[in-house]
A tleap script that builds the chain and sets N, CA, C and O, in Angstrom:
source leaprc.protein.ff14SB
mol = sequence {
  NMET ALA ILE LYS SER VAL SER ILE ARG ILE
  GLU GLU GLU MET LEU GLN LYS LEU SER TYR
  VAL ALA ASP TYR GLU GLY ARG SER VAL ASN
  SER HIE ILE LEU VAL LEU ILE ARG GLN SER
  ILE ARG GLY PHE GLU GLU LYS HIE GLY PRO
  ILE GLU GLY GLU ILE GLU ALA ALA GLN ASN
  VAL LYS PRO ALA ARG ARG GLN GLY LYS CGLU
}
set mol.1.N position { 0.869 -1.168 -0.052 }
set mol.1.CA position { -0.148 0.049 0.162 }
set mol.1.C position { 0.879 1.199 -0.001 }
set mol.1.O position { 1.904 1.220 0.681 }
set mol.2.N position { 0.547 2.288 -1.041 }
set mol.2.CA position { 1.512 3.300 -1.010 }
set mol.2.C position { 1.050 4.570 0.150 }
set mol.2.O position { -0.086 4.852 0.532 }
set mol.3.N position { 2.022 5.032 0.436 }
set mol.3.CA position { 1.721 6.227 1.513 }
set mol.3.C position { 1.826 7.323 0.966 }
set mol.3.O position { 2.821 7.686 0.339 }
set mol.4.N position { 0.649 8.078 1.170 }
set mol.4.CA position { 0.437 9.344 0.354 }
set mol.4.C position { 0.474 10.517 1.470 }
set mol.4.O position { 0.030 10.287 2.595 }
set mol.5.N position { 0.948 11.622 1.175 }
set mol.5.CA position { 0.750 12.934 1.991 }
set mol.5.C position { -0.195 13.833 1.614 }
set mol.5.O position { -0.340 14.180 0.442 }
set mol.6.N position { -0.839 14.229 2.507 }
set mol.6.CA position { -1.918 15.414 2.521 }
set mol.6.C position { -1.465 16.575 3.331 }
set mol.6.O position { -0.670 16.469 4.266 }
set mol.7.N position { -2.046 17.772 2.903 }
set mol.7.CA position { -1.875 18.996 3.477 }
set mol.7.C position { -3.127 19.375 4.014 }
set mol.7.O position { -4.086 19.248 3.253 }
set mol.8.N position { -3.407 19.953 5.523 }
set mol.8.CA position { -4.357 20.360 5.887 }
set mol.8.C position { -4.305 21.913 6.389 }
set mol.8.O position { -3.223 22.386 6.737 }
set mol.9.N position { -5.400 22.631 6.415 }
set mol.9.CA position { -5.468 24.170 6.929 }
set mol.9.C position { -6.090 23.722 8.434 }
set mol.9.O position { -7.077 23.003 8.588 }
set mol.10.N position { -5.346 24.268 9.405 }
set mol.10.CA position { -5.847 23.975 10.822 }
set mol.10.C position { -5.735 25.185 11.504 }
set mol.10.O position { -4.611 25.676 11.405 }
set mol.11.N position { -6.676 25.939 12.281 }
set mol.11.CA position { -6.207 27.049 13.295 }
set mol.11.C position { -5.113 26.666 14.162 }
set mol.11.O position { -4.918 25.486 14.456 }
set mol.12.N position { -4.371 27.644 14.595 }
set mol.12.CA position { -3.214 27.391 15.288 }
set mol.12.C position { -3.820 26.754 16.737 }
set mol.12.O position { -3.328 25.714 17.174 }
set mol.13.N position { -4.770 27.347 17.357 }
set mol.13.CA position { -5.424 26.872 18.715 }
set mol.13.C position { -5.631 25.292 18.769 }
set mol.13.O position { -5.380 24.534 19.707 }
set mol.14.N position { -6.216 24.964 17.371 }
set mol.14.CA position { -6.803 23.797 17.300 }
set mol.14.C position { -5.649 22.526 17.136 }
set mol.14.O position { -5.822 21.369 17.518 }
set mol.15.N position { -4.633 22.982 16.573 }
set mol.15.CA position { -3.241 22.286 16.220 }
set mol.15.C position { -2.670 22.239 17.407 }
set mol.15.O position { -2.049 21.211 17.679 }
set mol.16.N position { -2.728 23.212 18.294 }
set mol.16.CA position { -2.006 23.239 19.736 }
set mol.16.C position { -2.575 22.120 20.511 }
set mol.16.O position { -1.941 21.159 20.945 }
set mol.17.N position { -4.157 22.402 20.672 }
set mol.17.CA position { -4.848 21.302 21.414 }
set mol.17.C position { -4.473 19.695 21.011 }
set mol.17.O position { -4.110 18.783 21.755 }
set mol.18.N position { -4.689 19.701 19.636 }
set mol.18.CA position { -4.413 18.206 19.058 }
set mol.18.C position { -2.824 17.903 19.492 }
set mol.18.O position { -2.492 16.811 19.952 }
set mol.19.N position { -2.049 18.810 19.324 }
set mol.19.CA position { -0.677 18.310 19.691 }
set mol.19.C position { -0.497 17.880 21.339 }
set mol.19.O position { 0.267 17.005 21.747 }
set mol.20.N position { -1.331 18.661 22.115 }
set mol.20.CA position { -1.401 18.297 23.548 }
set mol.20.C position { -2.041 16.930 23.603 }
set mol.20.O position { -1.288 16.129 24.155 }
set mol.21.N position { -3.205 16.393 23.203 }
set mol.21.CA position { -4.021 15.425 23.130 }
set mol.21.C position { -2.936 14.019 22.537 }
set mol.21.O position { -2.808 12.956 23.145 }
set mol.22.N position { -2.406 14.299 21.519 }
set mol.22.CA position { -1.506 13.444 20.822 }
set mol.22.C position { -0.234 13.185 21.775 }
set mol.22.O position { 0.208 12.037 21.819 }
set mol.23.N position { 0.336 14.131 22.490 }
set mol.23.CA position { 1.203 13.957 23.621 }
set mol.23.C position { 0.866 13.324 24.561 }
set mol.23.O position { 1.679 12.525 25.025 }
set mol.24.N position { -0.228 13.435 25.066 }
set mol.24.CA position { -0.760 12.773 26.242 }
set mol.24.C position { -0.981 11.183 25.742 }
set mol.24.O position { -0.628 10.216 26.418 }
set mol.25.N position { -1.479 11.118 24.735 }
set mol.25.CA position { -1.684 9.620 24.327 }
set mol.25.C position { -0.313 8.989 23.949 }
set mol.25.O position { -0.364 7.768 23.798 }
set mol.26.N position { 0.723 9.485 23.792 }
set mol.26.CA position { 2.188 9.018 23.680 }
set mol.26.C position { 2.432 8.854 22.245 }
set mol.26.O position { 3.294 8.066 21.858 }
set mol.27.N position { 1.685 9.589 21.383 }
set mol.27.CA position { 1.644 9.795 19.772 }
set mol.27.C position { 2.151 11.080 19.213 }
set mol.27.O position { 2.019 12.094 19.899 }
set mol.28.N position { 2.712 11.146 18.049 }
set mol.28.CA position { 3.099 12.335 17.315 }
set mol.28.C position { 1.609 12.669 16.821 }
set mol.28.O position { 0.680 11.862 16.789 }
set mol.29.N position { 1.564 14.067 16.427 }
set mol.29.CA position { 0.284 14.481 15.753 }
set mol.29.C position { 0.118 13.911 14.549 }
set mol.29.O position { -1.084 13.864 14.290 }
set mol.30.N position { 0.768 13.468 13.719 }
set mol.30.CA position { 0.569 12.713 12.483 }
set mol.30.C position { 0.012 11.439 12.829 }
set mol.30.O position { -1.024 11.110 12.251 }
set mol.31.N position { 0.545 10.627 13.713 }
set mol.31.CA position { 0.008 9.364 14.400 }
set mol.31.C position { -1.296 9.337 14.925 }
set mol.31.O position { -2.098 8.437 14.674 }
set mol.32.N position { -1.522 10.297 15.644 }
set mol.32.CA position { -2.907 10.581 16.286 }
set mol.32.C position { -3.801 10.882 15.249 }
set mol.32.O position { -4.941 10.428 15.334 }
set mol.33.N position { -3.452 11.640 14.185 }
set mol.33.CA position { -4.519 11.912 13.098 }
set mol.33.C position { -4.923 10.706 12.649 }
set mol.33.O position { -6.123 10.448 12.559 }
set mol.34.N position { -3.763 9.640 12.243 }
set mol.34.CA position { -4.344 8.434 11.464 }
set mol.34.C position { -5.209 7.662 12.443 }
set mol.34.O position { -6.142 7.015 11.967 }
set mol.35.N position { -4.991 7.651 13.890 }
set mol.35.CA position { -5.992 6.854 14.550 }
set mol.35.C position { -7.239 7.479 14.642 }
set mol.35.O position { -8.232 6.770 14.811 }
set mol.36.N position { -7.374 8.997 14.537 }
set mol.36.CA position { -8.823 9.480 14.278 }
set mol.36.C position { -9.312 9.126 13.155 }
set mol.36.O position { -10.521 8.893 13.184 }
set mol.37.N position { -8.754 8.996 12.099 }
set mol.37.CA position { -9.149 8.767 10.564 }
set mol.37.C position { -9.575 7.353 10.701 }
set mol.37.O position { -10.690 7.013 10.305 }
set mol.38.N position { -8.604 6.362 11.335 }
set mol.38.CA position { -9.076 4.983 11.188 }
set mol.38.C position { -10.603 4.830 12.132 }
set mol.38.O position { -11.504 4.093 11.733 }
set mol.39.N position { -10.705 5.544 13.265 }
set mol.39.CA position { -12.105 5.494 14.079 }
set mol.39.C position { -13.145 5.987 13.292 }
set mol.39.O position { -14.253 5.459 13.388 }
set mol.40.N position { -12.958 6.916 12.530 }
set mol.40.CA position { -14.046 7.464 11.597 }
set mol.40.C position { -14.444 6.687 10.459 }
set mol.40.O position { -15.599 6.560 10.052 }
set mol.41.N position { -13.279 6.114 9.916 }
set mol.41.CA position { -13.612 4.937 8.836 }
set mol.41.C position { -14.462 3.709 9.429 }
set mol.41.O position { -15.436 3.270 8.818 }
set mol.42.N position { -14.064 3.222 10.567 }
set mol.42.CA position { -14.671 2.136 11.218 }
set mol.42.C position { -15.911 2.528 11.615 }
set mol.42.O position { -16.735 1.707 11.212 }
set mol.43.N position { -16.459 3.500 12.282 }
set mol.43.CA position { -17.586 4.004 12.497 }
set mol.43.C position { -18.743 4.179 11.512 }
set mol.43.O position { -19.953 3.980 11.616 }
set mol.44.N position { -17.808 4.704 10.323 }
set mol.44.CA position { -18.825 4.812 9.096 }
set mol.44.C position { -19.130 3.391 8.554 }
set mol.44.O position { -20.229 3.189 8.038 }
set mol.45.N position { -18.322 2.515 8.635 }
set mol.45.CA position { -18.431 1.443 7.932 }
set mol.45.C position { -19.390 0.426 8.917 }
set mol.45.O position { -20.146 -0.387 8.385 }
set mol.46.N position { -19.302 0.530 10.199 }
set mol.46.CA position { -20.186 -0.096 11.154 }
set mol.46.C position { -21.689 0.425 10.856 }
set mol.46.O position { -22.586 -0.416 10.797 }
set mol.47.N position { -21.978 1.786 10.668 }
set mol.47.CA position { -23.201 2.325 10.367 }
set mol.47.C position { -23.639 2.084 8.871 }
set mol.47.O position { -24.858 2.093 8.701 }
set mol.48.N position { -22.903 1.884 7.829 }
set mol.48.CA position { -23.164 2.215 6.382 }
set mol.48.C position { -22.813 0.828 5.893 }
set mol.48.O position { -23.425 0.610 4.847 }
set mol.49.N position { -22.062 -0.181 6.256 }
set mol.49.CA position { -21.402 -1.183 5.831 }
set mol.49.C position { -20.160 -0.954 5.075 }
set mol.49.O position { -19.762 0.183 4.823 }
set mol.50.N position { -19.566 -1.986 4.723 }
set mol.50.CA position { -17.760 -1.862 4.176 }
set mol.50.C position { -17.757 -0.926 3.050 }
set mol.50.O position { -18.784 -0.816 2.381 }
set mol.51.N position { -16.798 -0.296 2.790 }
set mol.51.CA position { -16.388 0.609 1.865 }
set mol.51.C position { -15.590 -0.514 0.981 }
set mol.51.O position { -14.662 -1.123 1.512 }
set mol.52.N position { -15.952 -0.773 -0.338 }
set mol.52.CA position { -15.312 -1.868 -0.929 }
set mol.52.C position { -15.021 -1.091 -2.470 }
set mol.52.O position { -15.682 -0.188 -2.985 }
set mol.53.N position { -13.988 -1.674 -2.912 }
set mol.53.CA position { -13.620 -1.218 -4.467 }
set mol.53.C position { -13.038 -0.038 -4.490 }
set mol.53.O position { -12.821 0.559 -3.435 }
set mol.54.N position { -12.641 0.562 -5.894 }
set mol.54.CA position { -12.137 1.711 -6.092 }
set mol.54.C position { -12.923 2.750 -5.581 }
set mol.54.O position { -14.126 2.607 -5.798 }
set mol.55.N position { -12.543 3.908 -4.872 }
set mol.55.CA position { -13.560 5.000 -4.480 }
set mol.55.C position { -12.935 6.289 -5.318 }
set mol.55.O position { -11.849 6.862 -5.223 }
set mol.56.N position { -14.087 6.502 -6.182 }
set mol.56.CA position { -14.073 7.911 -7.269 }
set mol.56.C position { -14.127 9.329 -6.053 }
set mol.56.O position { -14.874 9.495 -5.089 }
set mol.57.N position { -13.159 10.074 -6.521 }
set mol.57.CA position { -13.072 11.049 -5.629 }
set mol.57.C position { -14.239 11.829 -5.493 }
set mol.57.O position { -14.329 12.440 -4.428 }
set mol.58.N position { -15.188 11.965 -6.338 }
set mol.58.CA position { -16.616 12.775 -6.480 }
set mol.58.C position { -17.406 12.084 -5.171 }
set mol.58.O position { -18.170 12.784 -4.506 }
set mol.59.N position { -17.145 10.441 -4.779 }
set mol.59.CA position { -17.923 10.040 -3.799 }
set mol.59.C position { -17.566 10.538 -2.441 }
set mol.59.O position { -18.340 10.485 -1.486 }
set mol.60.N position { -16.453 10.986 -2.400 }
set mol.60.CA position { -15.787 11.521 -1.051 }
set mol.60.C position { -16.006 12.928 -0.722 }
set mol.60.O position { -15.416 13.414 0.243 }
set mol.61.N position { -16.869 13.686 -1.498 }
set mol.61.CA position { -17.023 15.295 -1.501 }
set mol.61.C position { -18.412 15.153 -1.060 }
set mol.61.O position { -19.165 14.391 -1.666 }
set mol.62.N position { -18.837 15.884 0.028 }
set mol.62.CA position { -20.081 16.035 0.372 }
set mol.62.C position { -20.820 17.265 -0.705 }
set mol.62.O position { -20.142 18.144 -1.237 }
set mol.63.N position { -21.935 17.163 -0.845 }
set mol.63.CA position { -22.333 18.241 -1.834 }
set mol.63.C position { -22.312 19.532 -1.240 }
set mol.63.O position { -22.369 19.564 -0.011 }
set mol.64.N position { -22.237 20.686 -1.916 }
set mol.64.CA position { -22.470 21.858 -1.569 }
set mol.64.C position { -23.630 22.319 -0.964 }
set mol.64.O position { -24.703 22.049 -1.504 }
set mol.65.N position { -23.605 23.072 0.228 }
set mol.65.CA position { -24.702 23.363 0.572 }
set mol.65.C position { -25.541 24.467 -0.068 }
set mol.65.O position { -25.015 25.549 -0.328 }
set mol.66.N position { -26.982 24.203 -0.362 }
set mol.66.CA position { -27.548 24.953 -1.348 }
set mol.66.C position { -27.674 26.459 -0.526 }
set mol.66.O position { -27.758 26.638 0.689 }
set mol.67.N position { -27.659 27.394 -1.541 }
set mol.67.CA position { -28.019 28.777 -0.877 }
set mol.67.C position { -29.316 28.893 -1.340 }
set mol.67.O position { -29.704 28.520 -2.447 }
set mol.68.N position { -30.206 29.592 -0.189 }
set mol.68.CA position { -31.566 30.144 -0.160 }
set mol.68.C position { -32.493 28.743 -0.302 }
set mol.68.O position { -32.028 27.629 -0.543 }
set mol.69.N position { -33.723 29.022 -0.123 }
set mol.69.CA position { -34.752 28.168 -0.111 }
set mol.69.C position { -35.233 27.859 -1.660 }
set mol.69.O position { -35.188 28.681 -2.575 }
set mol.70.N position { -35.722 26.441 -1.762 }
set mol.70.CA position { -36.321 26.487 -3.181 }
set mol.70.C position { -37.919 26.096 -2.912 }
set mol.70.O position { -38.708 26.039 -3.855 }
savepdb mol mol.pdb
quit
């Protein structure tokens, strides 16, 4: 499995708090984020069933919120 890199924008205060929690758990911020991602995926699959096959990028994007009422 290939390892990919992603970049995120995060408020400084949130990053500091995340770093605090990660350190408390004995992890790096990167490792702690991976734990949180795995927990999120596991929860999603428990609720909706396994995610199988190739995932198209469009399937991972929540539709934009509609502006105004229709």
